[in-house]
MMTF fields as JSON, N, C-alpha, C and O atoms, coordinates in Angstrom:
{
  "mmtfVersion": "1.0.0",
  "mmtfProducer": "UNKNOWN",
  "numBonds": 511,
  "numAtoms": 512,
  "numGroups": 128,
  "numChains": 1,
  "numModels": 1,
  "chainsPerModel": [1],
  "groupsPerChain": [128],
  "chainIdList": ["A"],
  "bondAtomList": [4, 2, 8, 6, 12, 10, 16, 14, 20, 18, 24, 22, 28, 26, 32, 30, 36, 34, 40, 38, 44, 42, 48, 46, 52, 50, 56, 54, 60, 58, 64, 62, 68, 66, 72, 70, 76, 74, 80, 78, 84, 82, 88, 86, 92, 90, 96, 94, 100, 98, 104, 102, 108, 106, 112, 110, 116, 114, 120, 118, 124, 122, 128, 126, 132, 130, 136, 134, 140, 138, 144, 142, 148, 146, 152, 150, 156, 154, 160, 158, 164, 162, 168, 166, 172, 170, 176, 174, 180, 178, 184, 182, 188, 186, 192, 190, 196, 194, 200, 198, 204, 202, 208, 206, 212, 210, 216, 214, 220, 218, 224, 222, 228, 226, 232, 230, 236, 234, 240, 238, 244, 242, 248, 246, 252, 250, 256, 254, 260, 258, 264, 262, 268, 266, 272, 270, 276, 274, 280, 278, 284, 282, 288, 286, 292, 290, 296, 294, 300, 298, 304, 302, 308, 306, 312, 310, 316, 314, 320, 318, 324, 322, 328, 326, 332, 330, 336, 334, 340, 338, 344, 342, 348, 346, 352, 350, 356, 354, 360, 358, 364, 362, 368, 366, 372, 370, 376, 374, 380, 378, 384, 382, 388, 386, 392, 390, 396, 394, 400, 398, 404, 402, 408, 406, 412, 410, 416, 414, 420, 418, 424, 422, 428, 426, 432, 430, 436, 434, 440, 438, 444, 442, 448, 446, 452, 450, 456, 454, 460, 458, 464, 462, 468, 466, 472, 470, 476, 474, 480, 478, 484, 482, 488, 486, 492, 490, 496, 494, 500, 498, 504, 502, 508, 506],
  "bondOrderList": [1, 1, 1, 1, 1, 1, 1, 1, 1, 1, 1, 1, 1, 1, 1, 1, 1, 1, 1, 1, 1, 1, 1, 1, 1, 1, 1, 1, 1, 1, 1, 1, 1, 1, 1, 1, 1, 1, 1, 1, 1, 1, 1, 1, 1, 1, 1, 1, 1, 1, 1, 1, 1, 1, 1, 1, 1, 1, 1, 1, 1, 1, 1, 1, 1, 1, 1, 1, 1, 1, 1, 1, 1, 1, 1, 1, 1, 1, 1, 1, 1, 1, 1, 1, 1, 1, 1, 1, 1, 1, 1, 1, 1, 1, 1, 1, 1, 1, 1, 1, 1, 1, 1, 1, 1, 1, 1, 1, 1, 1, 1, 1, 1, 1, 1, 1, 1, 1, 1, 1, 1, 1, 1, 1, 1, 1, 1],
  "groupList": [{"groupName": "UNK", "atomNameList": ["N", "CA", "C", "O"], "elementList": ["N", "C", "C", "O"], "formalChargeList": [0, 0, 0, 0], "bondAtomList": [1, 0, 2, 1, 3, 2], "bondOrderList": [1, 1, 2], "singleLetterCode": "X", "chemCompType": "L-PEPTIDE LINKING"}],
  "groupTypeList": [0, 0, 0, 0, 0, 0, 0, 0, 0, 0, 0, 0, 0, 0, 0, 0, 0, 0, 0, 0, 0, 0, 0, 0, 0, 0, 0, 0, 0, 0, 0, 0, 0, 0, 0, 0, 0, 0, 0, 0, 0, 0, 0, 0, 0, 0, 0, 0, 0, 0, 0, 0, 0, 0, 0, 0, 0, 0, 0, 0, 0, 0, 0, 0, 0, 0, 0, 0, 0, 0, 0, 0, 0, 0, 0, 0, 0, 0, 0, 0, 0, 0, 0, 0, 0, 0, 0, 0, 0, 0, 0, 0, 0, 0, 0, 0, 0, 0, 0, 0, 0, 0, 0, 0, 0, 0, 0, 0, 0, 0, 0, 0, 0, 0, 0, 0, 0, 0, 0, 0, 0, 0, 0, 0, 0, 0, 0, 0],
  "groupIdList": [1, 2, 3, 4, 5, 6, 7, 8, 9, 10, 11, 12, 13, 14, 15, 16, 17, 18, 19, 20, 21, 22, 23, 24, 25, 26, 27, 28, 29, 30, 31, 32, 33, 34, 35, 36, 37, 38, 39, 40, 41, 42, 43, 44, 45, 46, 47, 48, 49, 50, 51, 52, 53, 54, 55, 56, 57, 58, 59, 60, 61, 62, 63, 64, 65, 66, 67, 68, 69, 70, 71, 72, 73, 74, 75, 76, 77, 78, 79, 80, 81, 82, 83, 84, 85, 86, 87, 88, 89, 90, 91, 92, 93, 94, 95, 96, 97, 98, 99, 100, 101, 102, 103, 104, 105, 106, 107, 108, 109, 110, 111, 112, 113, 114, 115, 116, 117, 118, 119, 120, 121, 122, 123, 124, 125, 126, 127, 128],
  "secStructList": [7, 7, 7, 7, 3, 3, 3, 3, 3, 7, 1, 6, 6, 2, 2, 2, 2, 2, 2, 2, 2, 2, 2, 2, 2, 2, 6, 6, 6, 7, 3, 3, 3, 3, 3, 3, 6, 6, 6, 3, 3, 3, 3, 3, 1, 1, 1, 1, 7, 7, 7, 3, 3, 3, 3, 3, 7, 1, 1, 1, 7, 7, 7, 7, 7, 3, 3, 3, 3, 3, 7, 1, 1, 2, 2, 2, 2, 2, 2, 2, 2, 2, 2, 2, 2, 2, 6, 6, 7, 3, 3, 1, 1, 7, 1, 7, 5, 7, 6, 6, 6, 7, 6, 6, 7, 3, 3, 3, 3, 3, 3, 7, 6, 6, 7, 7, 3, 3, 3, 3, 3, 3, 7, 1, 7, 7, 7, 7],
  "xCoordList": [-105.237, -105.009, -103.453, -102.821, -102.954, -101.585, -101.341, -102.123, -100.064, -99.664, -98.596, -98.765, -97.509, -96.391, -95.709, -95.472, -95.151, -94.419, -93.2, -93.108, -91.961, -90.463, -90.043, -90.268, -89.522, -88.412, -87.026, -86.605, -86.332, -84.819, -84.32, -84.725, -83.399, -83.015, -81.564, -80.993, -80.845, -79.438, -78.707, -79.481, -77.536, -76.694, -76.862, -77.134, -76.592, -76.34, -77.617, -77.489, -78.962, -80.089, -80.816, -81.944, -80.212, -80.944, -81.48, -82.688, -80.708, -80.961, -82.163, -83.056, -82.143, -83.029, -84.348, -85.359, -84.395, -85.485, -86.056, -87.171, -85.458, -85.953, -86.595, -87.458, -86.107, -86.522, -87.773, -88.69, -87.866, -89.084, -90.226, -91.245, -90.037, -90.961, -91.422, -92.606, -90.38, -90.759, -91.9, -92.949, -91.472, -92.573, -93.849, -94.94, -93.645, -94.99, -95.786, -96.846, -95.461, -96.4, -96.69, -97.656, -96.079, -96.612, -98.143, -98.788, -98.721, -100.286, -101.155, -102.25, -100.344, -101.316, -100.997, -101.669, -100.055, -99.79, -98.629, -98.389, -97.861, -96.902, -95.481, -95.029, -94.864, -93.564, -92.798, -93.271, -91.26, -90.275, -89.582, -89.457, -89.13, -88.396, -87.045, -87.082, -86.175, -84.854, -84.565, -84.253, -84.711, -84.625, -82.844, -82.35, -82.298, -80.761, -80.356, -80.702, -79.552, -79.221, -78.797, -78.187, -79.11, -78.445, -78.721, -78.066, -79.642, -79.702, -81.168, -81.514, -82.183, -83.34, -84.377, -84.303, -85.247, -86.037, -87.411, -87.467, -88.661, -89.717, -90.687, -90.33, -91.861, -92.82, -94.11, -94.603, -94.718, -95.984, -97.298, -96.822, -98.172, -99.438, -99.519, -99.585, -99.516, -100.086, -99.112, -99.438, -97.653, -96.554, -96.126, -95.006, -97.114, -96.69, -96.619, -95.842, -97.474, -97.79, -97.052, -97.625, -95.883, -94.916, -95.276, -94.964, -95.882, -96.332, -95.745, -96.31, -94.728, -93.804, -92.494, -92.09, -91.749, -90.058, -89.32, -89.866, -88.123, -87.068, -85.811, -85.385, -85.163, -83.833, -82.831, -82.984, -81.698, -80.517, -79.732, -79.111, -79.824, -78.883, -78.537, -79.193, -77.256, -76.835, -76.32, -75.405, -76.94, -76.528, -77.939, -77.959, -79.028, -79.941, -80.217, -79.909, -80.638, -81.35, -82.632, -83.328, -82.883, -84.103, -84.817, -84.364, -86.011, -86.856, -88.109, -88.695, -88.277, -89.194, -90.648, -91.087, -91.273, -92.93, -93.717, -93.321, -95.015, -95.989, -97.1, -97.777, -97.112, -98.154, -98.701, -98.182, -99.901, -100.591, -100.954, -101.214, -100.981, -101.194, -102.842, -103.233, -103.704, -104.956, -105.138, -104.967, -105.556, -106.031, -107.181, -108.067, -107.393, -108.765, -109.63, -110.858, -108.93, -109.791, -109.11, -107.966, -109.801, -109.36, -108.123, -107.22, -108.225, -107.158, -105.801, -104.734, -105.963, -104.524, -104.024, -102.8, -104.641, -104.221, -103.283, -102.136, -104.157, -103.268, -102.034, -100.977, -102.272, -101.145, -99.985, -98.83, -100.235, -99.067, -98.308, -97.094, -99.021, -98.733, -97.844, -96.838, -98.111, -97.662, -96.116, -95.022, -96.39, -95.081, -94.246, -93.044, -94.511, -93.712, -92.998, -91.783, -93.541, -92.749, -91.782, -90.641, -92.195, -91.282, -89.965, -88.871, -90.344, -89.056, -88.419, -87.803, -88.514, -87.723, -88.161, -87.485, -89.736, -90.414, -90.598, -90.558, -90.89, -91.308, -92.833, -93.366, -93.453, -94.986, -95.189, -94.606, -96.148, -96.422, -97.996, -98.375, -98.76, -100.074, -100.694, -100.649, -101.21, -101.649, -102.878, -103.59, -103.273, -104.434, -105.586, -105.662, -106.365, -107.674, -108.539, -108.058, -109.688, -110.547, -110.07, -109.825, -109.938, -109.534, -110.781, -110.865, -111.56, -112.646, -112.72, -113.761, -111.327, -111.231, -111.13, -111.186, -110.951, -111.145, -112.499, -113.039, -112.988, -114.445, -114.649, -113.752, -115.903, -116.222, -115.726, -115.645, -115.517, -115.114, -113.578, -113.056, -112.846, -111.302, -110.47, -110.017, -110.192, -109.282, -108.146, -108.019, -106.914, -105.724, -104.712, -104.94, -103.223, -102.321, -100.932, -100.703, -100.065, -98.966, -97.657, -97.52, -96.513, -95.547, -94.177, -94.179, -93.322, -91.993, -91.105, -90.531, -90.864, -89.818, -88.324, -88.151, -87.244, -85.851, -85.251, -84.171, -86.0, -85.602, -86.445, -86.179, -87.648, -88.142, -89.429, -90.188, -89.84, -91.094, -92.22, -92.02, -93.362, -94.59, -95.271, -95.618, -95.397, -95.704, -97.425, -97.511, -98.602, -99.753, -100.509, -100.496, -101.22, -101.964, -103.5, -103.726, -104.537, -106.072, -106.766, -106.337, -108.051, -109.32, -110.483, -110.651, -111.258, -112.308, -113.595, -114.545, -113.716, -115.204, -115.371, -114.33, -116.433, -116.912, -116.376, -116.189, -116.1, -115.567, -116.969, -118.091, -116.621, -117.55, -117.394, -116.41, -118.437, -118.627, -118.532, -118.69],
  "yCoordList": [123.021, 121.828, 121.525, 121.576, 121.219, 121.053, 119.729, 118.793, 119.626, 118.356, 117.708, 116.517, 118.284, 118.238, 119.018, 119.974, 119.018, 119.763, 119.334, 118.209, 120.322, 120.058, 120.795, 122.005, 120.35, 121.004, 120.87, 119.916, 121.772, 121.572, 121.48, 122.382, 120.433, 120.122, 120.42, 120.186, 120.982, 121.219, 119.694, 118.737, 119.464, 118.575, 117.684, 116.486, 118.741, 118.24, 118.012, 117.561, 118.247, 117.96, 116.864, 116.491, 116.383, 115.713, 114.41, 114.196, 113.515, 112.346, 112.37, 111.526, 113.481, 113.97, 114.221, 113.902, 114.732, 115.244, 114.093, 113.927, 113.05, 111.744, 110.781, 109.946, 110.988, 110.232, 110.769, 110.043, 112.201, 112.924, 112.576, 112.116, 112.854, 112.408, 111.012, 110.677, 110.193, 108.678, 108.35, 107.742, 108.856, 108.437, 109.168, 108.599, 110.79, 111.613, 111.029, 110.54, 110.951, 110.674, 109.116, 108.71, 108.412, 106.87, 106.52, 105.763, 107.182, 107.112, 107.372, 106.884, 108.286, 108.517, 107.643, 107.801, 106.661, 105.611, 105.992, 105.33, 107.198, 107.462, 106.713, 106.595, 106.262, 105.545, 106.393, 107.243, 106.33, 107.03, 106.234, 105.022, 106.796, 106.169, 107.082, 108.307, 106.53, 107.118, 107.404, 106.48, 108.565, 108.615, 109.155, 108.961, 109.73, 109.884, 109.59, 110.361, 108.414, 108.158, 109.385, 110.183, 109.604, 110.488, 112.131, 113.081, 112.287, 113.6, 113.878, 115.025, 113.058, 113.249, 112.126, 111.034, 112.428, 111.449, 111.917, 113.138, 111.173, 111.206, 110.315, 109.244, 110.932, 110.262, 110.032, 110.957, 108.751, 108.617, 108.053, 107.392, 108.104, 107.507, 106.186, 105.098, 106.265, 104.996, 104.213, 103.226, 104.654, 103.793, 104.52, 104.434, 105.123, 105.675, 106.984, 107.306, 107.956, 109.503, 110.138, 110.466, 110.324, 111.088, 112.425, 113.188, 112.877, 114.172, 114.991, 116.012, 114.531, 115.168, 114.893, 113.777, 115.821, 115.619, 116.348, 117.273, 116.031, 116.371, 116.283, 115.205, 117.446, 117.513, 118.059, 119.097, 117.239, 117.713, 118.861, 118.583, 120.044, 121.169, 122.076, 122.34, 122.577, 123.481, 124.917, 125.614, 125.2, 126.438, 127.203, 127.997, 126.918, 127.622, 128.581, 128.077, 129.61, 130.26, 129.633, 129.554, 129.1, 128.36, 129.445, 129.903, 129.562, 130.165, 128.893, 128.207, 128.815, 127.634, 128.085, 129.223, 127.109, 127.141, 126.615, 126.066, 126.688, 125.881, 125.148, 125.779, 124.144, 123.32, 122.022, 121.533, 121.573, 120.782, 119.565, 119.635, 118.238, 117.113, 116.758, 116.89, 116.323, 116.091, 114.649, 113.762, 114.358, 113.131, 112.487, 113.202, 111.209, 110.56, 110.585, 110.626, 110.558, 110.575, 111.232, 111.647, 111.389, 112.258, 111.63, 112.278, 110.099, 109.401, 109.751, 110.03, 109.705, 109.928, 111.375, 111.51, 112.264, 113.512, 113.495, 113.928, 112.806, 112.053, 111.697, 112.195, 110.502, 109.594, 110.331, 110.075, 111.156, 111.887, 112.985, 113.162, 113.616, 114.639, 113.782, 114.3, 112.703, 111.874, 111.549, 111.991, 110.802, 110.119, 111.242, 110.982, 112.313, 113.553, 113.924, 114.077, 114.099, 114.285, 113.396, 113.784, 111.948, 110.987, 110.978, 110.576, 111.587, 111.572, 112.854, 113.293, 113.376, 114.647, 115.862, 116.874, 115.85, 117.343, 117.82, 117.172, 119.388, 120.31, 120.602, 121.089, 120.286, 120.57, 122.242, 123.187, 122.29, 123.761, 123.836, 124.659, 123.203, 122.974, 121.492, 120.69, 121.173, 119.677, 119.509, 120.511, 118.465, 117.906, 118.692, 118.847, 119.138, 119.819, 120.508, 120.602, 120.931, 122.053, 123.429, 124.134, 123.814, 125.096, 126.172, 126.655, 126.352, 127.133, 128.53, 129.119, 129.077, 130.264, 130.145, 131.162, 128.697, 128.467, 128.098, 128.723, 127.21, 126.535, 125.284, 124.5, 125.248, 124.682, 122.918, 122.224, 122.447, 121.09, 120.872, 119.758, 122.153, 121.835, 121.498, 122.298, 120.086, 119.363, 119.267, 118.767, 119.793, 119.917, 120.052, 120.537, 119.472, 119.351, 119.855, 119.642, 120.581, 121.137, 120.895, 121.173, 120.255, 119.769, 120.702, 121.002, 120.924, 121.612, 120.606, 119.905, 120.371, 119.445, 119.909, 121.091, 119.022, 119.523, 120.478, 120.814, 121.27, 122.26, 123.622, 124.717, 123.307, 124.578, 124.657, 125.533, 123.873, 123.887, 123.514, 122.568, 124.058, 124.051, 123.017, 123.258, 121.814, 120.885, 120.423, 120.054, 120.543, 120.399, 119.401, 119.391, 118.489, 117.387, 118.044, 118.521, 117.993, 118.308, 117.407, 116.538, 117.515, 117.1, 118.007, 118.58, 118.13, 119.054, 118.68, 119.452, 117.397, 116.689, 116.765, 117.114, 116.554, 116.011, 114.785, 113.843, 114.811, 113.364, 112.483, 112.898, 111.22, 110.261, 109.337, 108.629, 109.418, 108.405, 106.994, 106.272],
  "zCoordList": [115.257, 116.29, 116.178, 115.123, 117.362, 117.778, 117.148, 117.312, 116.297, 116.046, 116.788, 117.047, 117.183, 118.215, 118.662, 117.924, 119.862, 120.583, 121.089, 121.581, 121.012, 121.25, 122.339, 122.313, 123.221, 124.436, 124.094, 123.44, 124.505, 124.39, 125.816, 126.55, 126.444, 127.36, 127.239, 126.174, 128.383, 128.59, 128.445, 128.493, 128.304, 128.42, 129.778, 129.86, 130.937, 132.044, 132.75, 133.889, 132.283, 132.594, 131.731, 132.055, 130.705, 129.665, 130.352, 130.242, 131.05, 131.685, 132.669, 132.606, 133.68, 134.417, 133.849, 134.474, 132.791, 132.018, 131.816, 132.311, 131.064, 130.463, 131.515, 131.243, 132.648, 133.899, 134.307, 134.688, 134.235, 134.71, 133.951, 134.467, 132.316, 131.559, 131.431, 131.45, 131.296, 131.456, 132.449, 132.236, 133.486, 134.864, 134.823, 134.835, 134.762, 134.547, 133.562, 133.955, 132.099, 131.157, 131.188, 130.542, 131.748, 131.649, 131.974, 131.249, 133.22, 133.465, 132.077, 131.795, 131.293, 130.152, 129.116, 128.097, 129.095, 128.082, 127.113, 126.103, 127.514, 126.645, 126.862, 128.001, 125.845, 125.63, 125.094, 124.339, 125.413, 124.769, 123.743, 123.916, 122.713, 121.535, 121.542, 121.656, 121.442, 121.144, 119.311, 118.56, 118.937, 117.669, 117.14, 116.029, 118.122, 118.005, 119.309, 120.203, 119.62, 121.09, 121.563, 120.851, 122.837, 123.955, 123.26, 123.688, 122.28, 121.827, 121.431, 121.713, 120.804, 120.416, 120.663, 120.099, 121.448, 121.899, 121.428, 121.282, 121.123, 120.972, 122.081, 122.571, 122.336, 123.153, 122.392, 121.746, 122.444, 121.83, 122.85, 123.772, 122.892, 123.54, 122.67, 123.243, 121.463, 120.722, 120.082, 119.422, 120.252, 119.873, 118.314, 117.81, 117.812, 116.434, 116.037, 115.138, 116.701, 116.401, 117.465, 118.504, 117.288, 118.352, 118.508, 117.594, 119.501, 119.486, 120.808, 121.201, 121.368, 122.116, 122.167, 122.492, 121.871, 121.644, 122.611, 123.212, 122.831, 123.686, 122.98, 122.567, 122.818, 122.039, 122.946, 123.588, 122.971, 123.959, 123.092, 122.066, 123.573, 122.805, 123.874, 124.883, 123.457, 124.641, 123.757, 124.196, 122.642, 122.229, 121.817, 120.877, 122.54, 122.598, 123.872, 124.952, 123.899, 125.55, 125.395, 124.383, 126.818, 127.065, 128.323, 129.373, 127.686, 128.773, 129.248, 128.41, 130.385, 130.676, 130.295, 130.463, 129.801, 129.185, 129.968, 130.996, 129.618, 130.251, 129.164, 128.352, 129.291, 128.411, 129.229, 130.233, 128.538, 129.224, 128.449, 127.248, 129.246, 128.643, 129.025, 130.185, 127.995, 128.344, 128.703, 127.867, 130.206, 130.663, 130.276, 129.809, 130.367, 129.893, 131.168, 131.086, 132.435, 133.764, 134.716, 134.53, 135.881, 136.987, 137.694, 138.222, 137.617, 138.366, 137.487, 138.032, 136.22, 135.252, 135.858, 135.85, 136.282, 136.811, 137.882, 137.99, 138.747, 140.325, 139.996, 140.384, 139.003, 138.918, 138.262, 138.604, 137.413, 136.514, 137.467, 137.369, 138.279, 139.395, 140.32, 140.805, 140.548, 141.747, 141.073, 141.424, 140.204, 139.406, 138.991, 139.055, 138.621, 138.26, 139.453, 139.337, 140.598, 141.796, 142.19, 142.44, 142.293, 142.421, 141.654, 142.05, 140.29, 139.474, 139.528, 138.557, 140.429, 140.614, 140.304, 140.488, 139.635, 139.755, 140.875, 141.921, 140.74, 141.739, 141.669, 140.672, 142.742, 142.965, 142.557, 143.088, 141.504, 141.432, 141.183, 140.349, 141.708, 141.98, 142.205, 141.272, 143.312, 143.482, 142.76, 142.686, 142.217, 141.755, 142.236, 143.455, 141.593, 142.122, 140.94, 139.811, 141.21, 140.574, 140.514, 141.492, 139.062, 139.008, 138.46, 137.331, 139.426, 138.874, 138.375, 138.087, 138.291, 137.777, 136.316, 135.625, 135.667, 134.357, 133.872, 132.96, 134.401, 134.377, 135.422, 135.731, 135.873, 137.289, 136.921, 137.935, 136.038, 135.479, 135.431, 135.476, 135.327, 135.172, 136.158, 136.976, 136.116, 136.891, 136.385, 135.267, 137.207, 136.982, 138.006, 139.114, 137.495, 138.451, 137.627, 136.436, 138.581, 137.763, 138.513, 139.704, 137.593, 138.148, 137.202, 136.008, 138.043, 137.405, 136.793, 137.626, 135.665, 135.126, 135.491, 135.79, 135.477, 135.752, 135.367, 135.855, 134.151, 133.325, 133.612, 133.117, 134.621, 135.082, 134.429, 134.842, 133.443, 132.466, 133.295, 134.057, 133.306, 134.099, 133.118, 131.962, 133.799, 132.865, 133.637, 134.808, 132.735, 133.543, 132.986, 131.756, 133.577, 133.285, 133.669, 134.781, 132.555, 132.814, 132.347, 131.587, 132.788, 132.192, 132.418, 133.494, 131.431, 131.413, 131.774, 131.644, 132.281, 132.559, 133.788, 134.345, 134.655, 135.902, 136.272, 135.503, 137.613, 138.062, 138.007, 138.296, 137.579, 137.648, 138.795, 139.008, 139.49, 140.713, 140.585, 141.57]
}
């Protein structure tokens, strides 16, 4: 089981990255806390268990990665995608069923300001 995940952001993108994740993760209930001002932030959906981290550093090579946040309902997938785009993200897959994975796989993809492929997904059928 994954406990937490961290990204590195270059200095020139750090504020844009925070704006993006503040908006894109808000529909999931995530809130940001600055642990080291202007250098290290954590995000938690419950205010206590910070499972997503962003560290500002310029001394590491960066290769964009793909990761997914699990939504509690289909509307959250749609909202996260929309908010991510409004906050400067780039569409990398509109919300929808991805049957290649399984019949109920509903996901959306947005690239953050560093080029990471951020996915929001739910694995259950849509309830009417």
